[in-house]
C-alpha positions in Angstrom: 11.8 -89.4 -19.8 9.7 -86.5 -18.7 7.9 -84.6 -21.5 7.5 -80.9 -21.8 4.6 -79.6 -19.6 1.5 -78.5 -21.4 1.0 -74.7 -21.5 -1.8 -74.9 -19.0 0.5 -76.7 -16.5 3.3 -74.2 -17.1 0.9 -71.3 -16.3 -0.6 -73.0 -13.2 2.9 -73.4 -11.7 3.1 -69.7 -11.5 0.0 -69.3 -9.5 0.0 -69.2 -5.7 -3.7 -70.2 -5.4 -5.4 -73.1 -7.1 -7.9 -72.4 -9.9 -11.2 -74.4 -10.0 -10.4 -77.7 -11.8 -13.5 -77.5 -14.0 -15.2 -74.1 -13.4 -18.9 -73.9 -14.2 -18.5 -70.2 -14.9 -15.6 -68.0 -15.9 -16.6 -64.5 -14.8 -14.6 -61.7 -16.3 -15.4 -58.3 -14.7 -14.3 -54.8 -15.3 -13.9 -53.0 -12.0 -14.8 -49.3 -11.9 -18.5 -48.8 -12.8 -19.0 -52.6 -13.1 -18.1 -54.8 -10.2 -17.5 -51.7 -8.0 -20.7 -50.1 -9.1 -23.6 -50.1 -6.7 -24.4 -49.4 -3.0 -22.3 -50.9 -0.2 -25.0 -53.5 0.6 -25.3 -54.6 -3.0 -21.5 -54.9 -3.5 -21.3 -56.8 -0.2 -23.8 -59.3 -1.4 -22.0 -59.9 -4.7 -18.6 -60.1 -3.0 -19.9 -62.6 -0.5 -21.3 -64.7 -3.4 -18.0 -64.7 -5.2 -16.2 -65.9 -2.1 -18.8 -68.7 -1.5 -18.6 -69.8 -5.2 -14.8 -69.7 -5.5 -14.5 -73.4 -6.3 -17.2 -73.2 -9.0 -16.7 -69.7 -10.5 -13.3 -68.7 -11.8 -13.2 -64.9 -11.4 -11.0 -62.6 -13.4 -10.6 -58.9 -12.9 -10.2 -57.2 -16.3 -9.4 -53.6 -15.7 -7.5 -50.5 -16.8 -5.9 -50.3 -13.3 -2.3 -51.3 -12.9 -1.3 -54.0 -10.2 -0.5 -51.4 -7.6 -3.9 -49.9 -8.0 -5.6 -53.3 -7.8 -3.7 -54.0 -4.6 -4.9 -50.7 -3.0 -8.4 -51.5 -4.1 -8.5 -54.9 -2.5 -7.4 -53.3 0.8 -10.1 -50.6 0.4 -12.9 -53.0 -0.4 -11.8 -55.6 2.2 -14.3 -54.3 4.8 -17.1 -55.1 2.3 -15.8 -58.6 1.7 -14.1 -58.3 -1.7 -11.5 -61.1 -2.0 -8.7 -61.7 -4.4 -9.8 -62.9 -7.9 -8.2 -65.9 -9.4 -6.5 -63.8 -12.1 -6.0 -60.2 -13.0 -5.8 -58.7 -16.5 -4.7 -55.2 -15.8 -3.4 -52.1 -17.7 -6.2 -52.5 -20.3 -4.9 -55.9 -21.3 -1.2 -55.2 -21.1 -0.6 -57.1 -17.8 -1.7 -60.5 -16.6 -1.1 -61.6 -13.0 -2.0 -64.1 -10.3 -5.0 -62.8 -8.4 -3.6 -63.7 -5.0 0.1 -62.7 -5.2 -0.4 -60.1 -8.0 2.8 -61.4 -9.5 2.9 -61.1 -13.3 2.5 -64.3 -15.3 5.6 -63.9 -17.5 4.6 -66.4 -20.2 1.5 -64.5 -21.0 3.1 -61.0 -20.6 6.3 -61.5 -22.5 4.7 -61.4 -26.0 3.1 -58.1 -25.0 6.4 -56.8 -23.6 8.1 -57.7 -26.9 5.6 -55.5 -28.9 6.1 -52.6 -26.5 9.9 -52.5 -26.4 11.3 -49.3 -27.9 7.9 -47.6 -28.3 7.8 -45.3 -25.3 11.1 -43.7 -26.2 9.7 -42.9 -29.7 6.2 -41.9 -28.6 6.7 -39.8 -25.5 8.2 -36.8 -27.3 5.4 -36.9 -29.9 2.7 -37.1 -27.3 4.2 -34.3 -25.3 3.4 -32.0 -28.2 -0.3 -32.8 -28.4 -2.7 -30.3 -26.8 -5.5 -31.6 -24.6 -3.7 -34.6 -23.0 -1.9 -34.8 -19.6 -0.1 -37.9 -18.2 -2.0 -39.8 -15.5 -0.2 -39.8 -12.2 -0.8 -43.5 -11.8 1.8 -45.9 -13.0 1.2 -48.0 -16.1 2.9 -51.1 -17.6 3.4 -51.6 -21.3 1.2 -48.7 -22.1 1.0 -44.9 -21.7 -1.9 -43.4 -19.8 -3.3 -39.9 -20.1 -6.2 -37.8 -19.1 -7.8 -35.8 -21.9 -9.6 -32.5 -22.4 -12.0 -33.4 -25.2 -12.5 -29.8 -26.2 -8.8 -29.3 -26.8 -7.8 -32.7 -28.3 -7.5 -33.1 -32.0 -8.4 -36.7 -32.8 -6.4 -36.6 -36.1 -3.2 -36.2 -34.1 -3.9 -39.5 -32.4 -4.3 -41.2 -35.8 -0.8 -40.0 -36.6 0.5 -41.6 -33.3 -1.1 -44.9 -34.2 1.1 -45.0 -37.4 4.0 -45.8 -35.0 2.6 -49.3 -34.1 0.2 -48.5 -31.3 -3.6 -48.2 -30.7 -5.0 -45.1 -29.1 -8.0 -45.9 -27.0 -10.2 -43.1 -25.6 -12.8 -44.2 -22.9 -15.4 -42.4 -20.8 -14.4 -39.3 -22.8 -11.7 -38.7 -20.1 -9.0 -41.2 -20.5 -6.5 -42.1 -23.3 -4.5 -45.3 -23.3 -1.7 -45.8 -25.8 -1.4 -49.6 -26.2 0.8 -51.9 -28.3 -1.0 -52.5 -31.6 -3.5 -55.3 -31.3 -3.3 -55.6 -27.5 -6.5 -54.9 -25.5 -8.7 -56.5 -22.9 -10.2 -58.8 -25.4 -7.1 -60.1 -27.1 -5.4 -60.8 -23.7 -8.5 -62.5 -22.4 -8.5 -64.9 -25.4 -4.9 -65.6 -24.8 -5.5 -66.4 -21.1 -8.4 -68.7 -22.1 -6.2 -70.5 -24.6 -3.3 -70.9 -22.1 -5.8 -72.4 -19.5 -7.7 -74.5 -22.1 -11.0 -73.0 -20.8 -14.4 -73.6 -22.5 -15.5 -70.3 -24.2 -19.1 -71.4 -23.6 -18.7 -70.9 -19.8 -17.2 -67.4 -20.1 -19.2 -64.3 -19.3 -17.6 -60.8 -19.5 -19.0 -57.6 -18.0 -18.1 -53.9 -18.5 -19.3 -50.4 -18.8 -16.8 -48.3 -20.8 -15.2 -48.2 -24.3 -12.1 -50.0 -23.0 -14.4 -53.0 -22.4 -15.6 -53.0 -26.1 -12.7 -55.3 -27.1 -14.1 -57.9 -24.6 -17.5 -57.8 -26.2 -16.0 -58.0 -29.7 -14.5 -61.4 -28.9 -18.0 -63.0 -29.4 -18.0 -64.3 -25.8 -21.1 -63.8 -23.8 -21.1 -60.2 -22.5 -23.0 -58.1 -20.0 -23.1 -54.4 -20.7 -24.3 -53.0 -17.4 -27.1 -50.4 -17.2 -24.7 -47.4 -16.5 -22.5 -48.1 -19.5 -21.2 -45.0 -21.3 -23.2 -43.8 -24.3 -20.4 -44.4 -26.7 -20.3 -48.1 -25.7 -24.1 -48.5 -25.8 -24.0 -47.2 -29.4 -21.9 -50.3 -30.4 -24.6 -52.7 -29.1 -26.3 -53.4 -32.5 -23.1 -55.1 -33.8 -22.5 -57.1 -30.6 -25.0 -60.0 -30.9 -23.5 -62.0 -27.9 -23.8 -59.0 -25.6 -26.8 -58.5 -23.2 -27.7 -55.0 -22.2 -28.7 -55.1 -18.5 -31.0 -52.6 -17.0 -29.5 -52.8 -13.5 -26.3 -50.8 -12.8 -22.9 -52.0 -11.7 -22.7 -55.2 -9.8 -26.4 -55.7 -10.0 -26.2 -55.6 -13.7 -23.7 -58.5 -13.6 -26.2 -60.5 -11.6 -28.9 -59.7 -14.1 -26.7 -60.8 -17.0 -25.8 -64.1 -15.3 -29.5 -64.9 -15.0 -30.0 -64.0 -18.6 -27.3 -66.3 -19.8 -28.6 -69.3 -17.8 -26.4 -69.2 -14.7 -29.2 -68.6 -12.2 -28.5 -71.9 -10.5 -25.1 -70.5 -9.3 -26.9 -67.5 -7.8 -29.2 -69.4 -5.5 -27.0 -69.0 -2.5 -26.7 -65.2 -3.0 -28.0 -63.3 0.0 -31.1 -61.4 -0.8 -31.8 -63.4 -4.0 -35.5 -64.4 -4.4 -34.6 -67.4 -6.6 -34.3 -70.1 -3.9 -37.4 -68.9 -2.1 -39.4 -69.1 -5.2 -38.3 -72.7 -5.9 -38.8 -73.9 -2.3 -42.0 -72.1 -1.5 -44.2 -72.9 -4.5 -46.7 -74.5 -2.1 -47.1 -71.3 -0.1 -48.0 -68.4 -2.4 -48.5 -66.1 0.6 -44.9 -66.6 1.7 -43.6 -66.1 -1.9 -45.5 -62.8 -2.0 -43.9 -61.7 1.2 -40.4 -62.5 -0.1 -41.1 -60.6 -3.3 -42.3 -57.5 -1.4 -39.2 -57.6 0.8 -36.9 -58.0 -2.2 -38.4 -55.1 -4.0 -38.1 -52.9 -1.0 -34.5 -53.8 -0.4 -33.2 -53.6 -3.9 -35.3 -50.6 -5.2 -36.7 -52.7 -8.1 -39.5 -55.2 -8.7 -39.0 -58.9 -8.6 -38.9 -60.3 -12.1 -39.3 -64.0 -12.4 
């Protein structure tokens, strides 16, 4: 008699690409301003590393973009070498999908869908009467997305909207997301980790805006990249598990991984000084040459 498959097995059956069996790192990255932040050469280096480490690093996009936007992004960044992640958490936590097929994982999404049913019909007329917000042209799933004019928006009106069973999230002082109450990047990430039975100690999150705050509030290791918005940086004192990187964008992710003890996974990264330092201890002159070259190519000094 065949027993009921474990939740992990049920979820894995919906994926078109295999996940690492026992990942050494679960890297959860915001996109705009974080993984996508930095010059073309720097992004190319990080993208190449992600491809090379795919069997050791389980990569999750955790973004405000919807799946259609993620699909366009993968096409746009293909020339620089960005490959599909293993999983996508999109729509600020309201969508979860296979990274390769971009098909939603219904077992994870259905509880979010249940919270969202009936809310748009009730909320859209109310939101239409609020000055200072305009619907975003991009599509959105299980949420409502707006651009805002901070000078014209009365925050008290958003508090009244939240009384209808939603959370109103303003990020980068430009965007408003109306989400099912209690649903965000952090809550959905924790749900995915539970489904997949993944060790929280191997998880590192990275982000730059207020819609990433919920990831940092989970207590998982977090990297707040150097170009993070001021309102997010202001939250840092109450986020003991979050590291504030000095480097911006994708370089900030790399800095954070070193901080959290994952430098051994970075040794194969093009341009990284780490393997040279390890292998060339017997030749200080060569080490110095590598350090000078690294500083010149990255625009920053080599820190050991």
